[in-house]
C-alpha positions as CSV (number, residue, x, y, z in Angstrom):
1,M,1.8,-16.1,8.7
2,K,0.0,-14.4,11.6
3,T,-1.9,-11.4,10.3
4,R,-0.4,-8.0,10.9
5,V,-3.4,-5.9,9.7
6,E,-4.1,-4.4,13.2
7,E,-0.4,-3.6,13.5
8,A,-0.8,-1.4,10.4
9,I,-3.8,0.3,12.0
10,A,-1.7,0.9,15.2
11,R,1.0,2.6,13.1
12,H,-1.6,4.9,11.5
13,D,-3.0,5.7,14.9
14,K,0.5,6.6,15.9
15,G,0.7,9.2,13.1
16,Y,2.1,7.2,10.1
17,N,0.3,8.1,6.9
18,C,-1.6,5.3,5.1
19,A,1.3,4.3,2.8
20,Q,3.7,4.2,5.7
21,A,1.3,2.3,7.9
22,V,1.0,-0.5,5.4
23,A,4.6,-0.6,4.1
24,C,6.3,-0.3,7.4
25,T,4.3,-3.1,8.9
26,Y,6.0,-5.6,6.6
27,A,9.5,-4.0,6.4
28,D,11.2,-7.1,7.9
29,L,9.6,-9.4,5.3
30,V,11.1,-7.4,2.4
31,G,14.5,-7.0,4.0
32,M,14.3,-3.2,4.6
33,D,14.6,-1.3,7.8
34,E,11.5,0.5,8.9
35,R,13.0,4.0,9.1
36,T,14.1,3.8,5.4
37,L,10.8,2.5,4.3
38,F,9.0,5.2,6.4
39,R,11.0,7.9,4.6
40,A,10.5,6.3,1.2
41,T,6.8,6.2,1.5
42,E,6.2,9.5,3.2
43,A,5.1,11.4,0.1
44,L,2.6,8.7,-1.0
45,G,0.1,9.5,1.8
46,F,-3.0,11.6,1.3
47,G,-3.3,10.4,-2.3
48,M,0.3,11.3,-3.1
49,G,0.0,14.5,-1.1
50,C,-3.1,16.0,-2.8
51,M,-5.9,13.4,-2.7
52,E,-5.8,13.5,-6.5
53,G,-3.6,10.4,-6.7
54,T,-3.7,6.7,-5.7
55,C,-4.7,5.8,-2.2
56,G,-1.6,5.8,0.0
57,A,-2.6,2.4,1.6
58,V,-2.7,0.6,-1.7
59,S,0.4,2.5,-2.9
60,G,2.2,1.2,0.2
61,A,1.1,-2.4,-0.7
62,C,2.5,-1.9,-4.3
63,V,5.8,-0.6,-2.9
64,L,6.0,-3.9,-0.9
65,A,5.3,-5.8,-4.2
66,G,8.4,-4.3,-5.8
67,L,10.6,-4.8,-2.7
68,K,9.4,-8.4,-2.3
69,N,9.8,-9.4,-6.0
70,S,12.5,-7.3,-7.6
71,T,15.8,-9.0,-8.4
72,G,17.5,-5.6,-8.0
73,C,19.5,-6.3,-11.2
74,L,20.7,-2.8,-12.3
75,E,22.6,-3.9,-15.3
76,K,19.7,-5.8,-16.9
77,P,16.4,-5.1,-15.1
78,N,14.6,-8.4,-15.4
79,S,11.8,-8.5,-12.8
80,K,9.6,-5.6,-13.8
81,A,6.9,-7.7,-15.5
82,S,6.4,-10.0,-12.6
83,S,6.4,-7.0,-10.2
84,Y,3.8,-5.3,-12.4
85,K,1.7,-8.4,-12.2
86,L,1.7,-8.4,-8.4
87,S,0.9,-4.7,-8.3
88,K,-1.9,-5.1,-10.8
89,E,-3.4,-7.9,-8.7
90,I,-3.3,-5.7,-5.6
91,M,-4.8,-2.7,-7.4
92,T,-7.5,-4.8,-9.2
93,R,-8.6,-6.5,-6.0
94,F,-8.6,-3.2,-4.0
95,K,-10.7,-1.5,-6.7
96,S,-13.1,-4.4,-6.7
97,M,-13.5,-4.1,-3.0
98,N,-13.8,-0.3,-2.8
99,S,-15.0,0.9,-6.3
100,S,-11.9,3.1,-6.7
101,V,-8.2,3.4,-6.0
102,I,-8.2,7.2,-6.0
103,C,-8.0,8.9,-2.6
104,K,-10.5,11.7,-3.2
105,D,-13.1,9.2,-4.6
106,L,-12.6,6.9,-1.6
107,K,-13.1,9.9,0.7
108,G,-16.1,11.3,-1.2
109,V,-14.6,14.7,-1.8
110,E,-16.7,15.5,-4.9
111,T,-19.7,13.3,-4.2
112,G,-20.1,13.6,-0.5
113,R,-20.3,9.8,-0.3
114,V,-17.4,8.2,1.5
115,L,-16.6,4.8,-0.2
116,R,-14.0,3.8,2.4
117,S,-12.4,5.3,5.5
118,C,-8.6,5.5,5.8
119,P,-8.4,2.8,8.5
120,D,-10.5,0.5,6.3
121,C,-8.4,1.3,3.2
122,I,-5.3,0.3,5.4
123,R,-7.0,-2.9,6.5
124,D,-7.9,-3.8,2.9
125,A,-4.4,-3.0,1.6
126,A,-2.6,-4.8,4.4
127,K,-4.9,-7.9,3.9
128,L,-4.2,-7.8,0.2
129,A,-0.4,-7.5,0.8
130,E,-0.6,-10.6,3.0
131,E,-2.6,-12.6,0.5
132,V,-0.8,-11.6,-2.6
133,L,2.8,-11.2,-1.4
134,F,3.3,-13.1,1.9
135,D,0.8,-16.0,1.9
């Protein structure tokens, strides 16, 4: 697959939040239209709206993990464990790369030391989505 990392950055530059930028870049690969995925991930940006939560970029990659892996079986949910495994791999690798998955820590809100910029978090999360989910 040709990398789409810079497409995710272009979406962010256009005004998409970090979660939207990552998730919407791969909408076609998970069988979802971009507008619906844009809406579904809107509240995940800015560390789930308050910088206190998980980085939006890595959250967007985890949303993709569920969309890519879930069987969608409502009567007997049977794909949670394998989706959690994918999500855990994305989260673990992101944290290893950046020392945290928490937005305010990445932005250095309390320490004054920025660990990673939003564009770089988007690049990392998009690259991980490609490697873990779409390789």
